[in-house]
N, C-alpha and C positions, 0 to 999 in steps of 0.2 A: 853199361847197359844202354846208354843213349846212342852209342855207336851202332849197336845191334838193331835198335829201332829205326835209325836212319837208313841202315842197309836194307832192312825189310821194306820200308816205305819206298825206297828207290827201286827195289826189285818189283814191287807191285805197280809202280808207275810205268816201268819199262814193259811189264807184261801187258798192261792196259793199252799202251801205245802200240805194241806189237799186234795185239788182237784187232785194234782199229785198222791198222795198216793192212793186215791180211784180209779183213772183211772188205775194206774199200777197194782193194786192188784186184781181188779175185772173185768177187760175186758174179760178175758178168760171165767170166770164163766158166765158173762152176755151173751157172744156169744153162749155158749153151752146150757144154760138154757132158754134164752129168745130170741135167734137169733138176738141179738143186743149188740154189744160190749160196747156201750155207755149207756146201761140201767141204771146201778148204778150211773154213773156220772150225767146223766140227773135227776135222783131222788135226788141226793145230791145237785145239783144246784137249783132244785125246793125248797127244804127245806132251803137252804141257802138264797134264795130270800125271802121266807116266813118269816124266822126268822129275816131277816134284816128289813122287813116291820113292824113286831111286835115290834122290838127294837125301831124303830123310833116312833111308836105310844106310846110306854111306856115312851118315853122321854117327851111327852107332859103332862103326868099325874103328878100332884104335889106330892112332897115327902110326905106331910102330909097324903095323902090318903093311901099310903103304910103303914105308921105308924099306922093308924087306923085299918087296916085289918090284921096286922101282926099276932096277937094272934089267931084270928079265922082261918086265912089261915094255921097257923101251926097245929092247931087242925084238920082241914080238911085234911091236908097232912098226919098226923098220922093216921087218920081214913082210908085213902086210902091204907095205907101200910098193 
């Protein structure tokens, strides 16, 4: 259980650092291009929430399902490239 807590804490720290970096580097561009200095941080937070929801959904899918579709998924990914 301690490993799960440390993983979660590390994830939260990285999310916080990422939010600070996006805010500090893109506020001027957002203000000049979109008249909103928080344009890029809002976009980042939206995709962060969306990704977190998709992560929680993917936790409910059994591991065997991923094992079944791994080869066809790899072929499909190669086709997309």
